[in-house]
C-alpha positions as CSV (number, residue, x, y, z in Angstrom):
1,X,114.3,131.2,108.6
2,X,110.5,130.7,108.2
3,X,108.5,130.6,111.4
4,X,107.1,127.2,110.7
5,X,110.6,125.7,110.5
6,X,111.6,127.5,113.7
7,X,108.7,125.8,115.4
8,X,109.7,122.4,113.9
9,X,113.2,122.9,115.2
10,X,111.8,123.5,118.7
11,X,109.7,120.3,118.4
12,X,112.8,118.3,117.4
13,X,114.7,119.7,120.5
14,X,111.8,118.8,122.8
15,X,111.7,115.3,121.3
16,X,115.3,114.8,122.2
17,X,114.7,115.2,125.9
18,X,114.0,112.2,128.1
19,X,112.0,112.9,131.2
20,X,113.2,111.1,134.4
21,X,109.7,109.6,134.7
22,X,110.4,107.4,131.6
23,X,112.6,105.3,133.8
24,X,110.2,104.8,136.7
25,X,109.3,101.2,137.1
26,X,111.6,100.0,134.4
27,X,112.8,96.9,136.2
28,X,109.3,95.9,136.8
29,X,108.5,96.3,133.2
30,X,111.6,94.3,132.2
31,X,110.5,91.5,134.5
32,X,107.1,91.4,132.9
33,X,108.6,91.7,129.4
34,X,110.8,88.7,129.9
35,X,108.0,86.4,131.1
36,X,106.7,85.2,127.7
37,X,110.2,84.5,126.5
38,X,111.2,82.7,129.7
39,X,108.1,80.5,129.3
40,X,109.6,79.1,126.1
41,X,112.3,77.5,128.2
42,X,111.5,74.2,130.0
43,X,113.7,74.3,133.1
44,X,113.5,76.9,135.9
45,X,117.3,77.5,136.0
46,X,117.3,78.2,132.3
47,X,114.5,80.8,132.7
48,X,116.5,82.4,135.5
49,X,119.7,82.4,133.4
50,X,117.8,83.9,130.4
51,X,116.5,86.8,132.5
52,X,119.9,87.4,134.1
53,X,121.6,87.5,130.6
54,X,119.0,89.9,129.2
55,X,119.5,92.2,132.2
56,X,123.3,92.0,131.6
57,X,122.9,92.9,127.9
58,X,121.0,96.0,129.0
59,X,123.4,97.0,131.7
60,X,126.5,99.2,131.7
61,X,128.9,96.2,131.4
62,X,131.6,97.1,128.9
63,X,131.9,93.7,127.2
64,X,128.6,91.9,127.4
65,X,129.6,88.3,127.4
66,X,128.6,85.5,129.8
67,X,131.6,85.9,132.0
68,X,131.2,89.7,132.4
69,X,127.4,89.4,132.9
70,X,127.9,86.8,135.6
71,X,130.4,89.0,137.5
72,X,128.0,91.9,137.1
73,X,125.3,90.0,138.9
74,X,127.7,88.4,141.4
75,X,127.1,84.9,140.0
76,X,129.4,82.0,139.2
77,X,130.4,82.4,135.6
78,X,130.3,78.7,134.8
79,X,126.6,78.4,135.0
80,X,125.9,81.2,132.7
81,X,128.6,80.2,130.3
82,X,127.2,76.7,130.1
83,X,123.7,78.1,129.5
84,X,124.9,80.2,126.6
85,X,127.6,78.0,125.1
86,X,126.5,74.4,125.5
87,X,123.1,73.9,127.1
88,X,120.7,72.3,124.6
89,X,117.8,74.7,124.7
90,X,116.0,75.6,121.5
91,X,116.2,79.3,120.6
92,X,113.5,78.9,117.9
93,X,110.5,79.4,120.1
94,X,112.0,82.6,121.6
95,X,112.4,84.0,118.1
96,X,108.9,83.0,117.2
97,X,107.6,84.9,120.3
98,X,109.7,87.9,119.4
99,X,108.4,88.0,115.8
100,X,104.8,87.6,117.0
101,X,105.2,90.6,119.4
102,X,106.8,92.8,116.7
103,X,104.1,91.9,114.2
104,X,101.3,92.7,116.7
105,X,102.8,95.9,118.2
106,X,104.4,97.5,115.1
107,X,102.4,95.7,112.3
108,X,101.0,97.7,109.5
109,X,99.4,96.3,106.4
110,X,102.0,98.0,104.2
111,X,104.9,97.2,106.5
112,X,108.3,96.3,105.1
113,X,110.4,93.1,105.7
114,X,114.1,93.8,105.6
115,X,117.1,91.6,104.9
116,X,120.7,92.5,105.5
117,X,124.0,90.6,106.1
118,X,126.2,91.8,108.9
119,X,129.7,90.8,109.8
120,X,131.4,90.2,113.2
121,X,135.2,90.5,113.0
122,X,136.9,87.6,114.8
123,X,140.5,86.6,115.3
124,X,141.6,83.0,114.8
125,X,139.9,80.3,112.8
126,X,138.2,78.1,115.4
127,X,134.9,79.9,115.9
128,X,132.0,78.6,113.9
129,X,131.7,80.1,110.4
130,X,134.8,82.3,110.7
131,X,136.4,82.8,107.3
132,X,138.0,85.5,105.2
133,X,135.1,87.3,103.7
134,X,133.8,90.9,103.2
135,X,133.4,92.7,106.5
136,X,131.5,96.0,106.2
137,X,132.5,97.1,109.6
138,X,136.2,97.0,108.6
139,X,135.6,97.9,104.9
140,X,137.7,95.1,103.6
141,X,138.0,91.3,103.3
142,X,139.0,89.9,106.7
143,X,138.4,87.2,109.3
144,X,134.8,87.4,110.4
145,X,131.5,85.7,110.9
146,X,128.5,86.8,108.9
147,X,124.9,86.7,110.0
148,X,121.9,87.2,107.7
149,X,119.3,89.3,109.6
150,X,115.6,89.7,109.0
151,X,114.0,92.9,110.3
152,X,110.6,94.6,110.1
153,X,109.8,98.3,109.7
154,X,106.6,100.2,110.0
155,X,106.1,104.0,110.1
156,X,106.6,104.0,113.9
157,X,109.7,101.8,114.5
158,X,111.8,99.0,113.3
159,X,113.2,95.8,114.9
160,X,115.2,92.6,114.1
161,X,113.2,89.4,114.4
162,X,115.4,86.6,113.1
163,X,118.9,85.6,111.9
164,X,120.9,82.9,110.3
165,X,124.7,82.2,110.6
166,X,126.2,82.0,107.1
167,X,128.6,79.1,106.6
168,X,130.8,79.3,103.5
169,X,130.9,76.4,101.1
170,X,134.4,75.4,102.5
171,X,133.1,75.5,106.0
172,X,130.0,73.5,105.3
173,X,132.0,70.8,103.6
174,X,134.5,70.5,106.4
175,X,132.5,68.0,108.6
176,X,135.3,67.6,111.1
177,X,135.4,71.3,111.9
178,X,131.6,71.5,111.9
179,X,131.5,68.7,114.4
180,X,134.0,70.5,116.7
181,X,131.8,73.6,116.7
182,X,128.6,71.6,117.2
183,X,127.1,72.4,113.8
184,X,124.0,70.1,113.4
185,X,124.5,67.3,110.9
186,X,121.4,68.4,108.9
187,X,123.0,71.8,108.2
188,X,124.3,72.1,104.6
189,X,125.7,74.9,102.6
190,X,123.1,77.6,101.8
191,X,123.6,80.9,100.0
192,X,122.8,84.1,101.9
193,X,119.7,84.5,99.7
194,X,118.5,80.9,100.5
195,X,118.9,81.7,104.2
196,X,116.8,84.9,103.7
197,X,114.1,82.9,101.9
198,X,114.1,80.4,104.7
199,X,113.4,83.1,107.3
200,X,110.7,84.7,105.1
201,X,109.0,81.3,104.6
202,X,109.1,80.6,108.4
203,X,108.1,83.9,109.9
204,X,106.8,86.2,107.1
205,X,103.2,85.3,107.9
206,X,103.6,86.8,111.4
207,X,104.6,90.2,110.1
208,X,101.9,92.2,108.2
209,X,103.7,93.6,105.2
210,X,103.4,94.6,101.6
211,X,107.1,94.8,100.7
212,X,110.4,92.9,101.0
213,X,113.6,94.9,100.7
214,X,117.4,94.4,100.9
215,X,120.7,95.9,99.9
216,X,122.5,95.5,96.6
217,X,124.0,92.2,97.7
218,X,120.5,90.8,98.2
219,X,119.1,92.4,95.0
220,X,121.9,91.4,92.6
221,X,120.8,87.8,91.8
222,X,117.9,87.6,89.4
223,X,116.9,84.2,90.8
224,X,116.3,85.7,94.2
225,X,114.0,88.4,92.8
226,X,112.2,85.7,90.8
227,X,111.8,83.6,93.9
228,X,110.2,86.5,95.8
229,X,107.9,87.1,92.8
230,X,106.9,83.4,92.8
231,X,105.9,83.8,96.5
232,X,103.7,86.7,95.5
233,X,106.0,89.0,97.5
234,X,106.3,92.6,96.3
235,X,109.9,93.6,96.4
236,X,112.1,96.7,96.1
237,X,115.7,95.5,96.1
238,X,118.8,97.6,95.7
239,X,121.1,96.6,92.8
240,X,124.7,97.5,91.9
241,X,125.4,100.5,89.7
242,X,126.8,98.2,86.9
243,X,123.5,96.3,86.5
244,X,122.7,96.2,82.8
245,X,119.2,97.3,81.8
246,X,117.1,98.1,78.7
247,X,114.7,101.1,79.1
248,X,111.4,99.9,77.7
249,X,110.1,103.5,77.7
250,X,112.9,104.9,75.7
251,X,112.3,106.0,72.1
252,X,113.0,103.2,69.5
253,X,116.1,103.7,67.4
254,X,115.3,104.8,63.8
255,X,114.7,102.0,61.3
256,X,116.6,102.1,58.0
257,X,114.0,100.0,56.3
258,X,116.3,97.0,55.9
259,X,116.9,93.9,58.0
260,X,115.7,93.6,61.6
261,X,114.3,96.6,63.4
262,X,116.8,97.9,65.9
263,X,116.0,97.5,69.6
264,X,116.6,99.8,72.5
265,X,120.2,99.3,73.7
266,X,121.3,97.7,76.9
267,X,123.4,99.8,79.2
268,X,124.7,100.0,82.7
269,X,122.2,101.7,85.0
270,X,124.6,104.3,86.1
271,X,125.3,105.4,82.5
272,X,121.6,105.4,81.8
273,X,121.0,107.5,84.8
274,X,123.7,110.1,83.8
275,X,122.0,110.5,80.4
276,X,118.7,111.5,81.9
277,X,117.6,115.2,81.4
278,X,116.9,117.1,84.6
279,X,113.2,117.3,83.8
280,X,113.0,113.5,84.1
281,X,113.5,113.7,87.9
282,X,110.7,114.3,90.3
283,X,111.5,116.1,93.6
284,X,109.8,114.8,96.7
285,X,109.7,116.3,100.1
286,X,110.9,113.8,102.7
287,X,110.3,115.8,105.9
288,X,110.7,119.3,107.3
289,X,114.2,120.5,108.3
290,X,115.0,123.5,110.4
291,X,115.6,125.7,107.3
292,X,113.2,124.2,104.9
293,X,111.8,120.9,103.5
294,X,114.4,118.1,102.9
295,X,113.9,116.5,99.6
296,X,115.2,113.7,97.3
297,X,114.9,113.3,93.5
298,X,113.5,110.2,92.1
299,X,112.8,108.6,88.7
300,X,111.2,105.3,87.7
301,X,111.1,103.4,84.4
302,X,109.9,100.0,83.1
303,X,113.0,98.0,82.2
304,X,114.3,94.5,81.7
305,X,117.6,93.5,83.2
306,X,120.2,91.2,81.6
307,X,122.2,88.8,83.8
308,X,124.7,86.4,82.3
309,X,123.4,87.1,78.8
310,X,119.8,86.2,79.9
311,X,117.1,88.8,79.7
312,X,114.8,88.9,82.8
313,X,111.2,89.8,83.2
314,X,109.8,93.3,83.1
315,X,110.6,95.2,86.3
316,X,110.4,98.8,87.5
317,X,113.7,100.5,87.9
318,X,113.7,103.1,90.7
319,X,116.6,105.5,91.2
320,X,116.8,107.9,94.1
321,X,119.3,110.8,93.9
322,X,120.4,112.7,96.9
323,X,123.3,114.7,98.4
324,X,125.4,113.4,101.3
325,X,126.8,115.4,104.2
326,X,129.9,116.2,102.3
327,X,128.0,117.6,99.3
328,X,128.5,114.6,97.0
329,X,125.7,113.5,94.7
330,X,124.7,109.9,95.5
331,X,122.4,107.5,93.7
332,X,120.5,104.4,95.0
333,X,119.4,102.0,92.3
334,X,116.5,99.5,92.8
335,X,114.5,97.0,90.9
336,X,110.9,96.1,91.8
337,X,108.1,93.8,90.6
338,X,105.6,96.4,91.7
339,X,103.1,97.8,89.3
340,X,104.3,100.6,87.1
341,X,101.5,102.7,88.5
342,X,103.0,102.6,92.0
343,X,103.4,106.2,93.2
344,X,106.9,107.6,93.4
345,X,106.2,108.6,97.0
346,X,105.5,105.0,97.9
347,X,108.8,103.8,96.3
348,X,110.6,106.5,98.3
349,X,109.0,105.4,101.5
350,X,110.0,101.8,101.0
351,X,113.5,102.7,99.9
352,X,113.9,104.7,103.1
353,X,112.7,101.8,105.2
354,X,115.3,99.5,103.6
355,X,118.1,101.5,105.2
356,X,116.5,101.2,108.7
357,X,117.7,97.6,109.2
358,X,121.2,99.1,109.4
359,X,120.0,101.1,112.4
360,X,118.5,97.9,114.0
361,X,121.9,96.1,113.7
362,X,123.8,99.2,115.0
363,X,121.4,99.4,117.9
364,X,121.9,95.8,118.8
365,X,125.7,95.9,118.6
366,X,126.1,99.2,120.4
367,X,123.4,98.9,123.1
368,X,122.6,95.2,123.6
369,X,125.9,93.5,123.2
370,X,125.2,91.7,120.0
371,X,128.8,91.6,118.9
372,X,130.3,91.1,122.4
373,X,130.0,87.3,122.6
374,X,132.9,85.0,123.3
375,X,131.6,81.7,122.1
376,X,132.9,79.4,119.4
377,X,130.0,77.0,119.0
378,X,127.0,77.0,116.7
379,X,124.6,76.8,119.6
380,X,126.4,79.5,121.5
381,X,126.3,82.0,118.7
382,X,122.5,81.4,118.2
383,X,121.8,81.6,121.9
384,X,123.7,84.9,122.4
385,X,122.2,86.6,119.3
386,X,118.7,85.5,120.2
387,X,118.9,87.1,123.6
388,X,120.5,90.2,122.2
389,X,117.6,90.6,119.7
390,X,115.1,90.2,122.6
391,X,117.0,92.8,124.7
392,X,117.0,95.2,121.8
393,X,113.3,94.8,121.4
394,X,112.9,95.8,125.0
395,X,114.8,99.0,124.2
396,X,112.5,99.7,121.2
397,X,109.5,99.4,123.5
398,X,111.0,101.7,126.1
399,X,111.9,104.2,123.5
400,X,108.4,104.2,122.2
401,X,107.1,104.6,125.7
402,X,109.3,107.6,126.2
403,X,108.1,109.2,123.0
404,X,104.5,108.8,124.0
405,X,105.0,110.4,127.4
406,X,104.4,114.1,127.7
407,X,107.6,116.0,128.5
408,X,105.9,117.8,131.4
409,X,104.6,114.5,133.0
410,X,105.6,114.1,136.6
411,X,103.4,111.2,137.7
412,X,104.8,107.7,137.9
413,X,103.9,105.3,135.1
414,X,104.6,102.4,137.5
415,X,105.7,101.8,141.0
416,X,109.0,103.5,141.3
417,X,112.1,101.3,140.8
418,X,115.5,102.7,140.1
419,X,117.4,101.3,137.1
420,X,120.6,103.4,136.6
421,X,122.1,101.0,134.0
422,X,119.2,101.1,131.6
423,X,118.5,104.7,132.2
424,X,122.0,105.6,131.4
425,X,121.9,103.7,128.1
426,X,118.6,105.1,127.1
427,X,119.7,108.7,127.8
428,X,122.8,108.0,125.7
429,X,120.8,106.6,122.8
430,X,118.4,109.6,122.7
431,X,121.4,111.9,122.8
432,X,123.1,110.1,119.9
433,X,119.9,110.1,117.9
434,X,119.5,113.8,118.3
435,X,123.1,114.6,117.4
436,X,122.8,112.5,114.2
437,X,119.5,114.3,113.3
438,X,120.8,117.8,114.0
439,X,124.0,117.0,112.1
440,X,122.0,116.0,109.1
441,X,119.9,119.2,109.4
442,X,123.1,121.3,109.6
443,X,124.4,119.5,106.5
444,X,121.3,120.3,104.6
445,X,121.9,124.0,105.2
446,X,125.5,123.7,103.8
447,X,124.9,121.5,100.8
448,X,121.6,122.6,99.3
449,X,118.1,121.2,99.2
450,X,118.5,117.5,98.5
451,X,119.2,115.0,101.2
452,X,118.9,111.3,101.7
453,X,115.7,109.9,103.2
454,X,115.6,110.2,107.0
455,X,116.4,107.1,108.9
456,X,113.6,107.5,111.4
């Protein structure tokens, strides 16, 4: 192993350590952190309940719902359950404050706005929005609720800032069931893409950005890509492997001299990709591993896509090829309205950022109780998810604070206050992150020199 990679491995191991001083004064910081969000609520008891709930979401409670959090803080459960499930406080201003903070603290001029649907498996059919639909967590169609999430990623970190609960067409039309779950009368059926555009229109201006990204569900409809282009948003959206494209840079078929000149053929993007010669791919270093640089292979072309027999505008097709931990070659396909002169390295950076919203959602569900709610109403779902996003944002700030602190630092950052619940969860999170990172490095040694872009 080269000496420079041995040194990099040592740096990675040091980064995985969390010094006890990181947790000094954490409760004081949490109290100060919660103040601007509490100010968005009108009544003193609502502010108190909000702070209690956020503390509970960050605690070691196994199931982070209103009842368990109330018991954890030795409170009557009815007050906290009412606050979450039925109290008519507006969650919008809290999300506005959250987005503003994320934009100010993480914002970069070339930042990336991220969109991703995420499912919450649920039993029964009485909870708002529950229907048989695709659940990625289970890997099949099943009973679940689906939220559309908006996130933001810069080079330093990523965070979720907004969400919408998706109601299927059948749900939205069933006014009786909507009334039982407290769905506002003004709410009508909207596609997942319309919900994403609504969030972008409402909060995009608070997030410095140059790109909008999403998975292949978000990138599939041509009208969504067109809607982003009309908003002068630069996008890099994943698309399915069966997307039909025409390579505008391919050589024209020979002309026989009779009839119309033949055009370049349309073909599915995966077939097009398989036909490329090896020299068409460009290898890019992603980051250093413990045995050498980790790389991906990337190619771009100017194309037009055909959807429902209609030919779309000129776009840039970006394909990234990599090897997963089991040694299988994988491809990610994207379409973009960015200039054809956009560097491959920039496309790779944005494609990498697009995957980071999955980490945001995982962090919220595993560390801030995002999926632990026991509410059936429209307002209850939005209240719980809002406070969970806020709690997760606190974890992001604490993690960033820990990274900035020198491992040998022994002085207190604040007046000392013990916080075993938060400390335990942060230690676990750093341990999991390091295990994932080292597992990926070990995989690179086994499978070769190509690897997917790093998640952090």
